[in-house]
N, C-alpha and C positions, 0 to 999 in steps of 0.2 A: 772087063772093067779096067784092067791094068793098062789097056792100050787107048784109053780115052784121051783126047787132046787136052782136056781140062787138067787131068792128073799129070800129064807130061809137062804141061805149062807150069803147074805149081812146083813140080820137082825142079825144073830148070830155074825158076825164080828163087827158090830156096838156095840152090847151089850158087847162083850168082850173088845173092845177098851175103852168104857166109864167106865166100871168096873175097868180096869187096871189104867186108869188115876185117878179115885177116890181113889184107893189104894195108888198110888204113891204120889199124891198131893191132900189131902183131902180138903184143904181150898182154896178158890179162890185167896187169896193173894199169895200163892205159885205159882200158875199158872201165875199170872200177873208178879211176879218178875222174873220168868224164861223167859218169853217172853221179858220183858224189858232188862234183861242182854244180851239176844241174839241179840237184836236190837242195844244195845250199842257196842257189839263186832263187829257187821257188819259195824257200822258207823266208828269205829276206824280203821278197815281194809280198808275201802273205803278211809279214810283220808290219811292213809299211802300210799296207791297205788297212790292217786292223787299227793301227795308230790313227790313220786319217778318219776312219769311221768313228772311233772313240772321241776324237776332237770335235767332230760335227755333232755328236750326241750331247755334248756338254753345254 
């Protein structure tokens, strides 16, 4: 089972993904701030959507 092409492909994909992430964002702080900024944007979008719905319900 260890020699199946699917498992080799999955392993290669994981290795390439981890390597690309380390090249783009070598420090953990960079990854944390990127996630934090994305969460902030999602929160702002949700707040805006909720305000729009509340105004239409009035």
